[in-house]
C-alpha positions as CSV (number, residue, x, y, z in Angstrom):
1,M,-10.8,-11.3,-14.3
2,S,-12.2,-14.2,-12.3
3,D,-11.6,-15.0,-8.7
4,D,-8.0,-16.0,-7.9
5,D,-7.5,-19.2,-5.8
6,L,-4.1,-17.9,-4.7
7,A,-2.8,-21.5,-5.1
8,D,0.7,-20.3,-5.8
9,F,0.9,-18.5,-2.4
10,E,2.0,-20.0,0.8
11,R,-0.6,-19.5,3.6
12,A,0.5,-19.0,7.2
13,E,-0.5,-17.2,10.4
14,F,1.2,-14.5,12.2
15,T,0.5,-13.4,15.8
16,H,1.5,-10.2,17.5
17,D,0.2,-8.7,20.7
18,G,-2.6,-11.3,20.9
19,K,-3.8,-10.7,17.3
20,T,-3.5,-13.5,14.7
21,R,-4.0,-12.9,11.0
22,T,-3.5,-15.0,7.9
23,V,-0.5,-14.0,5.7
24,Y,0.0,-15.0,2.1
25,R,3.5,-15.3,0.7
26,T,5.0,-15.9,-2.7
27,G,8.6,-15.7,-4.1
28,S,12.0,-15.6,-2.3
29,G,14.5,-13.0,-1.3
30,P,14.0,-9.8,0.8
31,A,10.5,-9.2,1.9
32,V,8.0,-6.6,0.6
33,I,4.9,-6.2,2.6
34,V,2.0,-5.7,0.2
35,I,-0.9,-4.1,2.2
36,A,-4.0,-4.5,0.1
37,E,-6.5,-1.8,-0.8
38,M,-10.2,-2.1,-0.3
39,P,-11.9,-4.6,-0.7
40,G,-8.8,-6.8,0.2
41,I,-6.5,-9.2,-1.7
42,T,-8.2,-9.0,-5.1
43,P,-6.9,-10.8,-8.2
44,K,-5.1,-7.6,-9.3
45,V,-3.5,-7.1,-5.9
46,A,-2.3,-10.7,-6.2
47,A,-1.0,-10.0,-9.7
48,F,1.0,-7.0,-8.4
49,A,2.5,-9.2,-5.7
50,R,3.6,-11.7,-8.3
51,Q,5.4,-8.9,-10.1
52,V,7.2,-8.1,-6.9
53,A,8.1,-11.8,-6.5
54,G,9.4,-11.7,-10.1
55,L,12.0,-9.2,-9.0
56,G,13.6,-11.7,-6.6
57,C,11.7,-10.6,-3.5
58,T,9.2,-12.3,-1.2
59,A,5.8,-10.7,-1.5
60,V,4.0,-10.8,1.8
61,L,0.3,-10.1,1.9
62,P,-1.4,-9.7,5.3
63,H,-5.1,-10.4,5.2
64,L,-6.7,-7.4,7.0
65,F,-10.2,-7.4,5.5
66,G,-12.4,-8.8,2.7
67,V,-12.3,-12.2,1.1
68,P,-8.8,-13.1,-0.3
69,G,-8.9,-13.8,-4.0
70,R,-12.4,-12.5,-4.7
71,D,-12.9,-10.5,-7.9
72,P,-14.9,-7.4,-7.1
73,N,-15.4,-6.7,-10.8
74,A,-17.7,-9.6,-11.7
75,S,-20.6,-7.2,-11.8
76,T,-21.6,-3.8,-10.3
77,L,-23.8,-5.4,-7.7
78,I,-21.1,-7.9,-6.6
79,G,-18.5,-5.2,-6.5
80,L,-20.7,-3.0,-4.3
81,K,-21.4,-5.9,-2.0
82,T,-17.8,-6.9,-1.8
83,L,-16.7,-3.4,-1.0
84,A,-19.3,-2.9,1.6
85,S,-18.5,-6.2,3.3
86,A,-14.9,-5.1,3.7
87,M,-15.3,-1.4,4.2
88,V,-18.0,-1.3,6.9
89,P,-16.2,-3.6,9.5
90,A,-12.9,-1.7,8.8
91,C,-14.5,1.7,9.3
92,V,-15.9,0.8,12.7
93,S,-12.9,-1.1,13.9
94,R,-10.6,0.6,16.4
95,E,-7.6,-0.8,14.5
96,F,-8.1,1.5,11.6
97,T,-8.0,5.3,11.6
98,V,-10.4,6.7,9.1
99,W,-11.4,10.2,10.1
100,A,-8.9,11.5,12.6
101,T,-5.9,13.6,11.6
102,G,-2.6,13.2,13.4
103,R,-3.1,9.5,14.3
104,T,-1.3,6.3,13.3
105,S,-3.7,3.4,12.9
106,P,-3.2,0.8,15.7
107,V,-2.9,-2.0,13.1
108,V,0.4,-0.4,12.1
109,G,2.0,-1.9,15.2
110,W,1.0,-5.4,14.0
111,L,2.4,-4.6,10.5
112,R,5.7,-3.4,11.9
113,A,6.0,-6.6,13.9
114,L,5.2,-8.6,10.7
115,A,7.9,-6.7,8.8
116,R,10.5,-7.5,11.5
117,A,9.5,-11.2,11.5
118,E,9.7,-11.4,7.7
119,H,13.0,-9.6,7.6
120,A,14.4,-12.2,10.0
121,R,12.9,-15.0,7.9
122,C,13.8,-13.7,4.4
123,G,17.1,-11.9,5.1
124,G,18.5,-9.1,2.9
125,P,19.3,-5.5,3.9
126,G,15.8,-4.7,4.9
127,V,12.2,-4.8,3.8
128,G,9.9,-2.8,1.5
129,A,6.2,-2.0,2.0
130,V,3.5,-0.7,-0.2
131,G,0.1,0.5,1.0
132,M,-2.8,1.1,-1.2
133,C,-5.9,3.4,-0.8
134,F,-7.3,2.7,2.7
135,T,-3.9,1.4,3.7
136,G,-1.7,3.8,1.7
137,G,-0.4,5.7,4.7
138,Y,0.5,2.6,6.6
139,A,3.8,2.2,4.6
140,L,4.7,5.7,5.8
141,A,3.9,4.9,9.5
142,M,5.8,1.6,9.2
143,A,8.9,3.6,8.2
144,T,9.6,4.5,11.9
145,D,11.5,1.1,11.9
146,D,15.0,1.3,10.3
147,I,14.5,-2.1,8.6
148,L,11.9,-0.5,6.2
149,L,14.0,0.7,3.4
150,A,11.5,1.2,0.6
151,P,8.1,2.7,1.5
152,V,5.5,3.2,-1.2
153,L,2.2,5.1,-0.7
154,S,-0.1,4.2,-3.6
155,Q,-3.2,6.5,-3.6
156,P,-3.1,7.1,0.2
157,S,-6.8,7.9,1.0
158,M,-6.9,8.3,4.8
159,P,-8.0,10.3,6.6
160,V,-11.1,10.7,4.5
161,A,-10.6,14.0,2.7
162,A,-13.8,15.8,3.9
163,T,-12.3,18.9,5.5
164,A,-9.3,21.2,4.7
165,A,-7.4,19.7,7.7
166,Q,-8.0,16.2,6.5
167,K,-6.9,16.9,3.0
168,H,-3.7,18.5,4.2
169,S,-2.6,15.5,6.2
170,I,-2.1,11.8,6.2
171,D,-2.8,9.0,8.8
172,I,0.4,9.2,10.9
173,S,0.9,10.6,14.4
174,P,3.2,13.7,14.8
175,S,5.7,11.6,16.8
176,D,5.9,8.9,14.1
177,L,6.2,11.6,11.4
178,E,9.2,13.1,13.2
179,I,11.0,9.8,13.2
180,V,10.3,9.3,9.5
181,K,11.5,12.9,8.8
182,G,14.7,12.1,10.6
183,R,15.2,9.0,8.5
184,C,14.4,11.0,5.3
185,A,17.2,13.4,6.3
186,R,19.5,10.4,6.4
187,G,18.6,9.1,3.0
188,L,15.3,7.4,3.1
189,T,13.1,7.8,-0.1
190,V,9.3,7.7,0.2
191,L,7.5,7.2,-3.1
192,G,3.9,8.3,-3.5
193,L,1.5,7.7,-6.4
194,R,-1.9,9.3,-7.3
195,F,-4.1,10.3,-10.3
196,D,-4.6,14.1,-10.4
197,S,-8.3,13.7,-10.8
198,D,-8.7,11.4,-7.7
199,K,-10.8,13.3,-5.1
200,M,-10.0,10.6,-2.4
201,V,-6.3,11.6,-2.7
202,P,-6.4,15.4,-3.0
203,P,-3.4,17.4,-4.1
204,E,-3.1,18.9,-0.6
205,R,-2.1,15.5,0.7
206,F,0.9,15.3,-1.5
207,D,1.7,19.0,-0.8
208,F,1.7,18.1,2.9
209,L,4.1,15.2,2.3
210,R,6.4,17.5,0.3
211,E,6.4,20.1,3.1
212,Q,7.2,17.5,5.7
213,L,9.6,15.2,3.9
214,G,11.2,17.6,1.4
215,D,13.1,16.1,-1.6
216,A,12.9,12.6,0.1
217,F,9.2,12.5,-1.0
218,V,9.1,11.5,-4.7
219,A,5.6,12.1,-6.1
220,V,4.3,10.3,-9.2
221,E,1.1,12.1,-10.3
222,L,-0.6,10.8,-13.3
223,R,-3.4,12.3,-15.3
224,G,-6.9,10.8,-14.9
225,A,-6.9,10.1,-18.6
226,D,-3.9,7.7,-18.1
227,A,-6.0,5.3,-16.1
228,N,-7.4,2.0,-17.5
229,P,-10.8,3.0,-18.9
230,D,-12.1,-0.6,-18.4
231,A,-12.1,-0.3,-14.6
232,M,-15.4,0.0,-12.9
233,M,-14.6,3.2,-10.9
234,S,-13.0,6.5,-11.8
235,A,-9.2,6.8,-11.8
236,H,-7.8,5.7,-8.4
237,S,-5.8,2.4,-8.1
238,V,-2.5,3.1,-9.8
239,L,-0.9,-0.3,-9.4
240,T,-4.0,-2.5,-9.7
241,E,-7.4,-1.7,-11.1
242,H,-6.4,1.2,-13.2
243,L,-3.0,-0.1,-14.4
244,I,-2.6,-0.5,-18.1
245,D,0.2,-3.0,-18.0
246,E,1.7,-2.2,-21.4
247,P,5.2,-0.8,-22.1
248,G,5.1,2.9,-22.8
249,T,2.0,3.7,-20.8
250,P,2.2,6.1,-17.9
251,T,0.8,3.6,-15.4
252,R,3.3,0.9,-16.5
253,A,6.1,3.5,-16.0
254,A,4.7,4.2,-12.5
255,L,4.7,0.5,-11.7
256,D,8.3,0.2,-13.0
257,Q,9.3,3.1,-10.7
258,V,7.9,1.2,-7.7
259,L,9.7,-2.1,-8.7
260,D,12.9,-0.1,-9.4
261,L,12.8,1.3,-5.8
262,F,12.5,-2.2,-4.4
263,R,15.3,-3.5,-6.7
264,S,17.7,-0.7,-5.8
265,R,17.0,-0.7,-2.0
266,L,16.5,-4.4,-1.3
267,L,18.5,-6.3,-4.0
268,T,21.9,-4.8,-3.4
269,A,25.0,-7.0,-3.9
């Protein structure tokens, strides 16, 4: 896949609390905030956003890091440079929690404000959100706001799973988690996706989410062998790099489950 010029996306800016970022939008209808994985809004993240738009939703992609539209798979060297150019600044930024347990990343406040603004602009009963990899837990932390009706955690990889405590946790503060737990008790569903061989998303992380959220946490755990073998890295990105977008495949079934959540929660009559 070559670079994507994102020509079919509207480009705008959104400012909250003194921070301005570029936002890409496509589609119409209730908003779904698509928070890209490392190294940013890749062609396959954009392709997922177009599938969200195809439902009858507005896919909203905030540019948090990387170069929008750049294909990291052009070569191994280009992929490593692209990942490093996005990862290093994010890891040292105070806006992103990487190592700490029991903390919500400060950037989530900006994302909550974006979700509220997009809800006011797009209408509908509420918004959806999907975080991926580095941003996977952000969709959970955003769910403190009642307008978020469909949170999806795709391969949530933070905090870095180096210790037992880090594995048995996710990047959300205790106070935010209590709010989300209350919403789950009132009917919120949180969808999580991972490959069972993915060391960046250990099974302890999903065990933690089951313990905290109970039946409201719906885990989709795929075999590593289900991942697209043509991807450059081992099984990780369920909805993008490792998706085999063919009917009957486990990854396509996982994608359909995500889209069905958005459809059932956001496209109500």
